[in-house]
C-alpha positions, 0 to 999 in steps of 0.5 A, a space after each residue: 501500500 501507499 503511505 506518507 512516511 515522515 522521516 524528518 524535518 522537510 522529508 515526507 515521502 509518499 511511498 510504498 509500505 507494508 499492509 499493517 498485519 491481521 488486527 488483533 481482537 481488540 483492533 479494527 483494521 481500517 480501509 482510510 477514505 478521508 484524512 484531515 490535516 492540522 498545525 500538528 501534521 505540519 510542524 512535524 514536517 517542517 520543523 520536527 520531529 516534535 512529538 513524532 517518532 520517525 519513520 511513521 505514517 502520519 494522519 491522526 484525524 481519518 475515517 473510513 471502512 472497517 475490511 477486517 475485525 472480530 468486534 461484533 460492534 463494527 462488523 466488516 463494512 462499517 464506517 467509522 472514525 478513530 480518535 488516535 489517541 490509545 491509553 493503557 487503562 489501567 494507570 492512575 490517570 486512565 482510572 481517573 477517566 483523564 486517558 488524554 494523560 495516560 502514563 504510556 499515551 501514544 498517538 495514531 500518525 506520531 507514535 504509531 503509524 496512522 491514517 495518511 495510508 491506504 490501511 490503518 490498524 486502530 483500537 476498536 475502543 477509541 472508534 465510533 460508528 458513523 451515521 449515515 447522514 455524515 459523508 467521509 469530509 465530515 467524518 474526517 473532522 471528528 478528532 479535531 472536534 473532539 480536541 475542541 470539545 476538550 478544551 472547552 471543558 477543560 474552561 467549564 464552557 456551559 450555558 449561561 458563561 461568556 466566552 473569549 476565542 483567541 486565533 479562530 483559523 485552524 483549532 480556534 474555529 472547531 473551539 468556536 464552534 464546540 463552545 456555540 454546542 455547549 450553549 456558551 453566550 455571548 461568544 466572542 471571536 478573536 482574529 487580525 484576519 476578517 476572513 477567519 472571523 466570518 468563519 467563525 460568526 457562521 459557527 456561532 460566535 455572537 461577537 466579533 473583534 479584529 485586532 488590528 482595529 480594536 482594543 481587543 479588551 474593551 470589546 470583550 468587556 463591552 460585550 460581556 457587561 463590563 465584567 469581562 468573559 467567564 472564559 477565556 481560550 487562547 488558540 492563537 499560540 502568538 507570544 502576547 495572546 496568553 497576557 492578552 487573556 489575562 486582561 480580558 477574563 473576570 475576576 474568578 474566570 478561566 483561561 485556558 491554553 490551546 495554541 502551543 508557544 515556541 518559548 516560554 511566555 510571562 503572564 502577571 502571575 499577581 493577577 491571577 492570584 488576586 483575582 482567583 483565575 484558574 489557568 487550564 492546560 488542554 491536551 488531545 480529548 477523552 475519547 468516552 465523552 468527546 469522541 461520540 459528541 463530536 460525531 454527532 454535532 457534525 452530523 447535525 449542522 454545517 460545520 464541516 461545509 462552513 470550515 472546509 477548505 481543500 481536498 487534495 489528493 494524498 500526492 499533492 500532501 505536501 505542496 498543498 497541504 503541509 506547506 501552506 499549512 506551515 506557511 500560514 497560508 491554508 485557508 479552511 480546514 484541508 482534506 486528503 483524499 486517500 481512497 485514490 491511488 496517487 503517483 509516488 511521489 518523494 518531497 
């Protein structure tokens, strides 16, 4: 079969690789149809390895149909999506339900071969069935939406609580959709690009703020009755954004850091302490809580069509997928059509 193999920085090859072995009793062998790309994939190609362990087949956002299984819930032919994160089930964190913090956590597409391949093995426990009303392009977005739902839950986003999202491209767009689904109001999208803000409004943001034309903190306070947002989710990764988040959160509020900082970032801990602001990290998602809900949201809304950018063949993965993501030139979510058979291509 053909797959996208990461060997090192700037070195992803679309090449023949051995097919996976027959699945174990708790695994599914999946014929991949569509796989979505995210900033993690492009970062691994551009300046990794960061999390990945090369050589490894990339792809942690994917969907397809079961071609071999002994798990009754997932018969051959069933359409499924995988959550990609694999946990042991028995360590302290797994027992507490925080499977994303498992002591031996691994991710398909980073630590084990992933879904940018014709076939992939996945534990059945991290897969969910896809309803007929959700196409494969939308289903490939279930994993990032699950990540967004987990991030929103970390900040206690809920009905009756205001939420501001800083950076609404990429994962930020999914966070806006997740916050809207969880009932956040008002829901304030903050970015420097009008097209991303328009997408955020279509996903449920009640207010949009362009940082190049407005005083963001003042705009957030105006939208929240002068008190600041209950929850501020930083999804841009911009060095100044964590400190900016602190200026727009209310007393006793929550800040969630999603965007990964390239270096340590200064933040006013006196303000954190004196105003009892809770600062949260977030990692991946908890499959049991988030993945099934993500599938349901995608099946019941126009989210996938709203955020979709290009659908590209596997052979164009680098030039039309990883490179524009790394250069921040991508518009919308990029989905790879894995089912097509590309020519061998090396980048």
